[in-house]
Structures are given as C-alpha cells and as structure tokens.
C-alpha angles and dihedrals in degrees: 000000000000115000117231095245090052090045091058091049092048097039092112089061100035103043097063091049093050092046092049094049099037092113099040093093093197124142091216094059096089091048092050090048091054091050090054093048091050089053090050089053093047093051092045090056094042095051098035090236142087105263112182121203093241089064095054116114122224093267093056092048091047094052092046096048092043089055090062102099137162128060098278095043091044090062089061093056095094090055093052095045089049091055090048087052097046100041102027099034091230101154096173097047090107089060094046093054095040105243111182096187114055104167096088090049092050090051090051094048103039103020131267111308095359093127095048096094091053092047092048093048094051097042094044094052093045089051090049089053089052096232121199113305087228089066108097117205096228097066089048091050090050090051092051092050091046091053093046092050090048090049092049092233138088090220124095092217089069094059110097131204089240091056092050090050090053092048092050090051089055093060132063119250092253093053116121090212091054090054088049091058089056092052091046091050091059090056092048091050092048089054094046095246092123127025095241140352122265112281122228128216091271089068096037090061090056127214120298112242092229090056094060102028093102096043117100110251094235092051092044091052091054093049094047090049090051092049092051097048103027117128091212122114114273091247091052091050091051090052097046098042099074091041091056088052089054089061090050093053090048090053092049090053101040105025113018088169091064107049098147127062090239089062093056114103120197094271094055091049089050090049091052090052091049092050091048091055091059097033125121127218112279095026108136088353132131105283091214092064128100108287097208109138097010114156094024122110114282110251122241090251090049091053091048092050091053094050101040100062093048092052091049095048093046090054088052 
C-alpha cells in the first residue's frame, strides 16, 4: 500500500500507469505496478540517477520482464509487457520475452475485444477456403495478434508485407506461428491490404526451364498467375502446380488451337477427361521427374489428382 505522501512524490511515475491501465479491470494490476516501481527504484539507486520506465530501452525491459518468475509473478507479465509497449514503444517485446499467449496483452494494449474483428475476418475466410484440416485455429489467431501488436494497430489494413516478412524471419521453419503468418498473408492479399501473399521456398527457388519448356506460354502464364495468388495451402499448391502443367502439355499436343483454359469448350474438356482415364504415368509429364512406374496404368488416385486441379483452376 502506497502512503499518500509517497504517492504525491511519485505521482509522475504512478499517474501514467494508472491512466494507461484504468480499463484493464484486473486485480493483478496494482501488484504489477508496484513491481515496476520497485524496479525503477532499484535502477535509480544502482545507477545513481533517476531512471524512469518510459526511458528504458528494449533490452532493459526484456531483462526486467524475464526476471519475473514463479506462477504468481508470471501472471503479471502481460501487464508489464503492455506498459513497455505503451510507454516505451517496444512492439516486439512480447517476442523477446517469449509470451505464448498474446490475447491478454492485445486487450491491454488496444482495448478489450479490439482485435476481434480482425480475428474473425481472417479465420472466417480461411474456413471458407477450406484450409488444411491439420491447421488449428489457435496458432493462426496467435499469428494474427502477433502481427497486429507488431504493427501497433488492431486493424488488418495496417499490417504490411514487409512486416510479415520480418516476422517470418524471426521464427523457425517448423514454427506454427510462422505458418500462421503465411495463412494470414493470403487473407490480407485477397482483401487488397498487401500486394501479394508471402511466398514460400517453393516459389523462391523458381521454376526450372526444363519443367516448363513444353508448356504453351499462354497456359504457363495462367498457371504461374494461379500459383502466385492462390489461396490454397503451400503444400497443395506444390502438388497441383505440376498437374496443371500436364493439362497444358496435353493441350499443346492434342489441341494447339486451344492452349488456355478459357479456350476449352465442353467437348475438349470431355476429351481431356477421357484421355486421363486411359493415361499412363509419365504421359504429358515433366521428363526430368522420377520415372518409377512409367508405362503402367495410371491409378485411380492418379487420375483424380490430374482432374481435380484443372477443375479448380478453371473455376478460378
């Protein structure tokens, strides 16, 4: 409990904290505030100078928050990180101290429920696109909140492609949050908030010339455009891409006058389906690929794989 005379003397330190946390409505706020004030006092004595918390750099905040250990103290971490964010402008402090749960922090920083519209927009569109069943909503939600906190705004329109690229670089390839940034980027691109979604390593490597040499240029242009802007999962795109090229090679061989999907009338589409039913592995495929099974009957799943991506891309 802070005595009144001490409160007056420390008003310059206390008043901003109380104003910033007035709507938090959390019983731990006072305790977290006292912890912060004690650290200010300790640093003032240690460095023989008055060192206010709003002057702390990110390293000082990181060391201080990381020193908060134990179950009870750990529950105050979101309060402390929020103050570092609000008064120091340290938007990546939550990443530096390793906070797995970001929703309480977002509510402290932006206001209770302020990020809900962004979360709903991203999750609803991903669900509509029927993303991979292995993709759990919670990692995606964490990624969205992480990006919003890093952008300093609860609005998706304020998240830039450059920021997402930086966030991806901060996480290992196996990270669920990293994968969430990729999913989020597709929603942002679809809404026109960023010029294009994040590109994975499959696009960064580029396409080998020998893979596309036998594909008609008009068809290839359509497929490359689809690969760049598709809302499918990266793994799905990698699977569908070569199969779409198969249809292009078939068109070049059987109907050179119809080398774009838009030029296919119903009878050409039916002919492609009929040829796929009797096709063998390797037929109209990339000749640099593994030749295991070539010349044998195409399996039922192989036939389905060849037909599904063309139907999807034509609908797009």
